[in-house]
N, C-alpha and C positions, 0 to 999 in steps of 0.2 A: 070169570067171564067178563066182568066189568073192566078189569085191567087190560085183558087181552084186546077187547073191543076198542079201547082207547089208543091202541098202538096200530096204526095203519099197516106197518110192515110185518106185524106178527102173523104167524100161521094161524088162521082163524078156524078153530074147531067148533063143532056144534056141542051143545050141552051133552048130548048122547055120547059123543066121542070122548069127552072128559070122563063121563061116568064109566064107560068101557075101559078107559085107562086104569081105573082103580078097581074094577071088578074082574078083569080077565086074569085067569090063573095060568095061562099058557105062556106068559112072558114075564120076565122079571123087569120091573120098572123102578126107576129112581125118580122121585119127585122132590125137588128142593124148593123151598119157599123162603124168601127174604121178607121180613116184615118189621114194622115199627109200631110201638103203641100210639094210639090216637091221643092227641093232646086232650087234657081235661075239658069237657064240655063240647068237644067237636061233634059234628053231625056225621056219623059213620055211614049213613044210608043203608045200614044193614043191622037191624035190631039184634042186640045181644053180642055184636062184634066189638072187640076191644083192640083190634090190630088192623093196621093199614098194610096191605100187601104191596111191596115195592117191586117185586120181581119174582119170577119162578122159572124153573127149568124142568123139563120132562125128558127122560131118556129111557131107552129100552135096551136090555141086554140080550143080544142074539149071539151066543157063544160062537166064536171067540172075540166078538166085537160088541161095541156099544153104538147105538144110533141116537144122536141128539135129535129129538122129535120137535121140541119147541123150547124157545128161550125168549122170555118177555121181561123187559125192564120198563118201569113207569117212566113216561116222558120227563117228569120232574126230577127223576133220580139218575138220569143218564149222565155219562161222562164222569162218574164218581167211583168207578171201579167195581160196581155191583155185578155187571155181566161177567167181568174177568173172574171175580171170586166164585160165581156160580160155575163157570167153565172149569176152573181149577179144582173145585170140589168134585165135579164129574170125572175129571182126569184122575184124581186121587182114587176114586171108587173103582175106575176102570183098572188102574194099576193093582189095587187090592184083589181084584178078581182074576189077575194074571191074563188080562185081555191083550189082544194084539193091536187094536186100534179103536178110534172113535170116528164115526163118519156122520155127515149131515148133508142136507141140501138147503140152498138159500136163493131167494130171488136175486137175479142178476142186478137189479136196480138198488138193492139194499146195501149201499156202500158202507154204512156204519157197521152193520153186522159183519160184512166181509172184512172190513178193517180189523174188527175185534178178533175174528177167527184167525186171520193172518198174523196179527201181533201175538196171539197165543200159541202159534206154531202149527196151525192147520195149513195144509197145502191143497191147492185146487187140483183136482184129479179128473174132472170131466164136466159134462154138460148134458142136461136133459132138455131137448127142444120142446117149447110150448108146454112145459110141465104144469105151470100154474094157470089158473083161470081167474077172470075178473080182477084185473085185466090179464090177458094172456101174456105169459113171459117165460123165458128159459129159467131153469134152475141150474145153479152151479154146484158141483159136488166138491166137498172138501173132506180131507182125511187127516187125522193126527195119528202118527205111528207111535206105538208104545214100546216096540221092540227094536 
């Protein structure tokens, strides 16, 4: 939650939405987490934690497709290939499940994410008017075809 809140362009989920992601049995989900050990003596702000989460990806398998639900990379770690590695891991999983495609929606103003998706091979396929709130904004739809 801390990492996601530090990223203005991330899809902001409630704590309850994250809990439901891990508790629901009606959908197959993939959660990938990129982390690094805290330096010795660092203040983790989380008692008992020994790792700093640098990024994560949440995707849902809706046969025969995957939906990328959330992708967050820490601001201090951006432009180092972490988002690309997380996306490639999702695409590899999608291929292993013989899926047809991976789809997502993204804020129109999120140029960095759109660039990442396009460089990875996603194609823009549509638009949802006023999909996002606070602030209101269109969502652009992207799809990566696996077949």
